[in-house]
Every structure is written in C-alpha cells, then in structure tokens.
N, C-alpha and C positions, 0 to 999 in steps of 0.2 A: 503493500500499498504506501509506503515513503516513496520507493521508486517509483511508482507509478505516477506519483504527486511532484518529483523531479524531473521525470522523463516530460510530461507533460508541460514543465515549464521550462525546458532546454528544447526541443522540438514543434511543439505547438504553438507558445506564446512568444517564442524566441527571447525568451528571458528577457521581456518589457516590461517596464514598472517594477507591481510589487511582484510578479515571477521572481525575480532576482533573487531576491532573499528567499521566496519558497522554494526556489533551487539549491541554495547554498546549504539550507535547516535543512531539508531531502537529504541532500547528499553527505551532511553531516551527521547524520539520525543512522541514516542508514549502513556510516562505517563503524557505528559508535555498537550498534545492534552486533555486524563482525566480530567487532571485538570482541564486546562481552562474549560471546559463545566460544570464540579463542579463552577466555578467562576460567568459562567454567567449564570446560574439556579438558584444559591443561591440569586444574585444580582436581580432576578424575583421575585422569592416566598417566601424569608423570609423580613417580615415588617421593621425589626431593621436596615436591609442592603436596602432597598427601600428607607427609609429616609434619607439618605444619600446622600451629593449632584453629582450631574450628571456627573462629573469625575472622583468619585472614582473607576467605576469598572474599566476603562482604566489605573489608578494608580494601584490599585493591580495586573491586567493582565503583566505590565511591570513590577510590583517590583518579580513577581512567573516567568518571562520570564527569567530575570536577574539570581534568582538563579540558574534556571534551566540549563541556559548555561553554570553559574560556576559550577555546580556540573556535566553537562555531560563534561567536558574537564576534571577535577578532574578524573571522573571515566574512561576515553578513556587511560588515562596517569598511570593511577594504577592497570587498568587491565588486567590481564597476562591468564585467560581461563583455562582451563584441555589441561595437558598434554597427548594428544589422539598421541597411538601409531598405523599406521596402523598394521592389523596382515596378 
C-alpha cells in the first residue's frame, strides 16, 4: 500500500505539488518496513543476537525508527524533485 502511493506520486502525478512529499514519505516508510523485517529476522536467526537480553530487539527497533523519522523529515525538507514541464 505504501509503495502504491509512492508509485502513483512518481509516475502518474510527476511529483507535482504535494505529491513530492508523499513520494518521499512513501519511499522512506517502505525502506523502514524492509529494515524492520531485517531486524526481526536477524534477532531470530543469528545466534549472537539471540543471546542478547529480551529487551534488545525493541531497543534496536526504536532506535531505527527514530533514525528513519529524522532522516525522513530531512528528506522531505530537502527533496526538490525533477522539473517536469508538460509538453
């Protein structure tokens, strides 16, 4: 669903107006979800991570979420997109 909004913003709306920040938010959210799956699977399969205390996955997830929120805000502020002029 997140990628559907980002794809629509990119291809159908040519990132015009509010579609620019919707594209960035969608792309960052999709990347965060992929990283979240990586974290969960890593803590389930890597023996060194399994040995950590039970609260460690939650701390790592919260840290990654914070980094993605900060990065997403910076990306929305700095993203200018392509100047597409209708023909």
